[in-house]
Rosetta silent file (secondary structure, phi, psi, omega in degrees, C-alpha in Angstrom):
SEQUENCE: MLILSRKVNEKIMIGDDISVSIIEVRGDQVRIGVDAPKTVKVFRQEVFDAIRAENKAAAESAPVLPQLDFGGAHREVL
SCORE:     score description
SCORE:     0.000 S_00000001
   1 L     0.000  131.671  175.529   33.055    6.105  -12.145 S_00000001
   2 L   -86.627  129.096  179.045   34.254    3.884   -9.347 S_00000001
   3 L  -115.878  123.985 -177.511   34.644    0.248  -10.423 S_00000001
   4 L  -124.046  147.347  172.979   34.723   -2.420   -7.720 S_00000001
   5 L  -101.829  135.785  178.938   35.042   -6.204   -7.821 S_00000001
   6 L  -139.807  154.425  175.602   32.819   -8.199   -5.490 S_00000001
   7 L  -108.058  167.862  178.126   32.008  -11.871   -5.000 S_00000001
   8 L   -54.350  138.216 -178.852   28.666  -13.466   -4.173 S_00000001
   9 L    74.504    5.232  173.943   27.463  -12.443   -0.689 S_00000001
  10 L   -94.994  157.713 -175.373   29.791   -9.434   -0.581 S_00000001
  11 E  -124.270  161.807  169.837   28.433   -5.890   -0.266 S_00000001
  12 E  -124.342  131.157  178.151   29.162   -2.346   -1.326 S_00000001
  13 E   -99.208  137.474  174.835   28.124    0.465    1.016 S_00000001
  14 E  -119.331  108.929 -174.020   26.873    3.821   -0.282 S_00000001
  15 L    65.914 -153.537 -177.701   26.914    6.313    2.546 S_00000001
  16 L   -91.228  -19.252 -169.229   25.786    5.051    5.926 S_00000001
  17 L  -131.097   15.011  176.115   22.448    3.514    5.011 S_00000001
  18 E  -125.507  126.287  175.998   22.513    2.037    1.499 S_00000001
  19 E  -126.713  144.625  176.838   24.063   -1.328    0.723 S_00000001
  20 E  -117.516  120.140 -177.651   24.305   -3.223   -2.542 S_00000001
  21 E  -108.746  140.857  173.690   24.739   -6.995   -2.197 S_00000001
  22 E   -87.009  116.094 -175.718   25.852   -9.431   -4.868 S_00000001
  23 E   -92.869  -44.204 -175.161   23.258  -12.204   -4.729 S_00000001
  24 E  -158.815  144.406  172.557   24.141  -14.380   -7.721 S_00000001
  25 E  -122.654  121.430 -179.373   26.361  -14.433  -10.803 S_00000001
  26 E  -137.304  105.314 -177.959   25.122  -16.580  -13.674 S_00000001
  27 L    63.797 -123.950 -178.999   26.837  -16.213  -17.045 S_00000001
  28 L   -97.425   13.357  178.378   26.650  -12.563  -18.086 S_00000001
  29 E  -113.564  143.683  177.578   23.956  -11.680  -15.529 S_00000001
  30 E  -125.924  127.117  174.436   24.444  -10.500  -11.975 S_00000001
  31 E   -95.741  129.261  179.702   21.613  -10.417   -9.435 S_00000001
  32 E  -123.580  155.757  173.019   22.024   -7.689   -6.866 S_00000001
  33 E  -118.742  138.490  179.618   20.078   -6.658   -3.800 S_00000001
  34 E  -117.613  123.467  176.747   19.715   -3.054   -2.724 S_00000001
  35 E  -111.672  111.738 -176.537   18.959   -2.214    0.886 S_00000001
  36 L  -143.501  158.228  175.819   18.001    1.442    1.244 S_00000001
  37 L   -60.059  153.388 -179.385   15.642    3.582    3.320 S_00000001
  38 L   -61.567  -21.415  179.939   12.074    3.808    1.998 S_00000001
  39 L   -76.916  -12.026  179.540   12.666    7.482    1.239 S_00000001
  40 L   -97.955  119.965  179.113   15.290    6.528   -1.374 S_00000001
  41 L   -85.547  132.664 -179.231   13.790    5.510   -4.712 S_00000001
  42 L  -122.914  123.086 -178.556   15.651    2.726   -6.505 S_00000001
  43 L  -132.126  152.642  165.603   14.923    2.017  -10.196 S_00000001
  44 L   -68.696  152.407 -175.359   16.465    0.065  -13.042 S_00000001
  45 H   -56.926  -43.974 -177.067   17.962    2.518  -15.553 S_00000001
  46 H   -66.426  -33.204  176.730   15.373    1.822  -18.276 S_00000001
  47 H   -71.267  -42.808  177.775   12.488    2.403  -15.834 S_00000001
  48 H   -59.046  -44.388  179.364   14.121    5.595  -14.551 S_00000001
  49 H   -63.587  -39.924  179.504   14.542    6.873  -18.133 S_00000001
  50 H   -65.903  -41.714  178.085   10.894    6.101  -18.955 S_00000001
  51 H   -63.557  -44.286  179.574    9.670    7.926  -15.838 S_00000001
  52 H   -61.885  -43.596  179.723   11.849   10.924  -16.639 S_00000001
  53 H   -64.687  -40.595  179.071   10.584   11.064  -20.248 S_00000001
  54 H   -65.160  -42.456  177.876    6.967   10.786  -19.091 S_00000001
  55 H   -64.222  -39.984  179.153    7.442   13.564  -16.537 S_00000001
  56 H   -64.640  -43.809  179.322    9.098   15.788  -19.133 S_00000001
  57 H   -63.070  -40.785  179.591    6.262   15.201  -21.622 S_00000001
  58 H   -65.618  -38.600 -179.296    3.653   15.973  -18.955 S_00000001
  59 H   -69.923  -29.353 -177.716    5.438   19.190  -17.968 S_00000001
  60 H   -87.002  -16.771 -177.759    5.635   20.357  -21.590 S_00000001
  61 L   -84.740  150.462  178.647    2.005   19.642  -22.497 S_00000001
  62 L   -77.538  139.855  178.677   -0.718   22.230  -21.996 S_00000001
  63 L   -66.270  143.825  177.883   -3.241   21.370  -19.307 S_00000001
  64 L  -103.317  115.452 -179.487   -6.641   20.280  -20.551 S_00000001
  65 L  -102.843  139.293 -179.523   -9.421   21.913  -18.590 S_00000001
  66 L   -69.980  147.216  175.325  -12.987   20.631  -18.793 S_00000001
  67 L   -83.999  128.439  179.037  -15.625   22.841  -20.387 S_00000001
  68 L   -99.464  131.321 -179.816  -18.353   23.697  -17.889 S_00000001
  69 L  -112.954  115.820  179.718  -21.875   24.114  -19.213 S_00000001
  70 L   -98.886   18.492  177.744  -24.208   26.141  -17.030 S_00000001
  71 L    67.886   26.171  177.061  -27.121   25.745  -19.427 S_00000001
  72 L    83.116  -11.823 -179.106  -26.831   29.276  -20.743 S_00000001
  73 L  -133.774  136.127  173.741  -27.699   30.850  -17.391 S_00000001
  74 L  -146.648  156.168 -179.234  -25.602   31.323  -14.339 S_00000001
  75 L  -133.880  154.767  179.231  -25.850   33.551  -11.335 S_00000001
  76 L   -81.574  130.407  179.381  -23.386   34.885   -8.860 S_00000001
  77 L  -106.548  127.282 -179.370  -23.536   33.249   -5.478 S_00000001
  78 L   -99.996    0.000    0.000  -22.477   35.338   -2.495 S_00000001
């Protein structure tokens, strides 16, 4: 892990098109701004973990298919 020190209004660049700006430091909280292309998804860690867990649960569950009732009679349509 790379650890960097920054002051308010200073930035960190990630690649050519993602920047992380230090907006405010108040006590033990730091407000940051992330400027990234719309194709790059940016999440807080707890939201990312929740999305990952939900996706994993959905992938592991069996699909539920609706029961179709044709009223006891059906015919083949050509």
